[in-house]
Steps between C-alpha positions, in 0.01 A plus 500: 500500500171445297212732576199670351552868477218744423634787292165543323123446569249299310369142453656169603708510180746749657604248763827331403776340715829686460845353547793693664284708750716623783442304823416722806744514795351470841538805721476536877255231629403377165560158353523398145268212401550270206142503380378156387137593448265789514117553452303730280271761654254760369727768618755374255254521214418858605872597524562356154214721369648811662219540743669385830859591546729344754531656838757775527716293753499186271859379426435403145218721369532391134477134585149395592399224749360513850571158636783236479638172624875413494811461713722759667831520301658821653474707814522878545765624748253531788285184425490266796169328475531280197770268383640421152300200358195564704173455307280813524195662347311830540360815349683796351405825336654403163785289366381141514500441117867428525743226597634715783332742744611696798255533791529595877575177683215554759250518205597147405331189633640146515345253269378189684709175444385312201304776341596543131602850391211506247242447790685749718487770231117467495458591864640837611285762329170304510524367851661811658242721334213268626651471845542869537159588359324256740701651784390856404138362472513379857451140403519260785493117514150377427397821339337550155636655192357585153787461236446646157705354224545194704680313209787750490826454679416726786140367510621142532744598766251686701255201466758266643602725783131541604419125467810392703396740775164344514308781332230516249622611159242601223642564155399672182638470153401577130512143404342178640815309417712704741237460779505130450880479507513718814269254696775266617689794658236538764226705331174480718272677238537667156321703250574645153571873515164582322303290756358591841825445696394764759199298584707181505743670746213593740346145473834331592549728796142458647395830367766705664734557211870418468770645727730602207468549123822477298420694176699497178224637288445882605217742558258318263432237765517759789138481599474125482825462709333702773190292465704186554686647798387476863459811705847635598673283244781595269550519121861470398567633143793311349435582135273668249465264205168661389630862524565733792257775438119487578231696694439335841247549777687588812185454705536123451834503655366694802197267531731202537740689721744334271858564429637527146877443479723550200823305489803434274827307573735599232555864587533460886826603651770247565436516881139379448597231257755369746243498773259299293762254385611433859145440614411292190810275531416436863119439470432382152808354336509196724152404382644438150753264656235319688276468180209703643555764231612454135589714207238508228677497168332549164791478257882492502692653222871513403671853519495530116126459514444816707288668245278189477470515882368861486248397234373228720458754786305738268278226374319466837502132463758423757415331833767568764846628428695512181869418566816551289823299549831690439 
């Protein structure tokens, strides 16, 4: 099969598609998926740089890639849930930058009828991360959420999930262009990251503050996150784009009686990934089939353009997901 194999670390130029890579064989309850498309994530960039290795239980540690869309082409000896030819998508610890991938069948989800593989590949990591983060934040229909980096894949997914649940979504971004492009996805209010978004959040919640903050920035916005948060609200830390170290004032957290939650999806054990996949397939996937949710795609590349896809990711100009066809 053709795949991208990381046997060194460095810039995008080290990414090349190899022929003749051995295809994995499904074991136990695994299925082998013929991957038709996958999406690029920040974790892939960090893995390429040698800063974020694949989880120890990943099947293909040297092949990057966290999400995929394709069709089942082989079943493990104990696989009973999926059938050969079934169109599936999902997340994995590594291995998606390849034409074939083995995953536990219960971690796969059925692609809605009529949804192209390219669109399906843009869904799992962004929407499952957003869905899980909102759940950890205690978001309920009609609630309010401040979403940093709202023009990112996860940010746009969270925005849609909040809007379709009748909630109020307030977004920030480093650029006015991304805020304008996010507007049609259900954005109630927005501000640039260097503007007074904490005041904006209070203003749009009648002075109370938002129920949940989804933060991709890090400790540098800690105090303003708490200022934007209602008493008893929750901050869910999904990323640290501006760095993970800073001096913080714990008293602010105590004053708001707030909860600060750290989360990551990639390194979770397979049991947790299966549980999330089963809930997500039941509650969220049908909304794509009904047209209430949609994949936000920035650019689609051919497999041979994998280095260019990473350069696009690192440029910070992308809006939504970057997808690669195999």
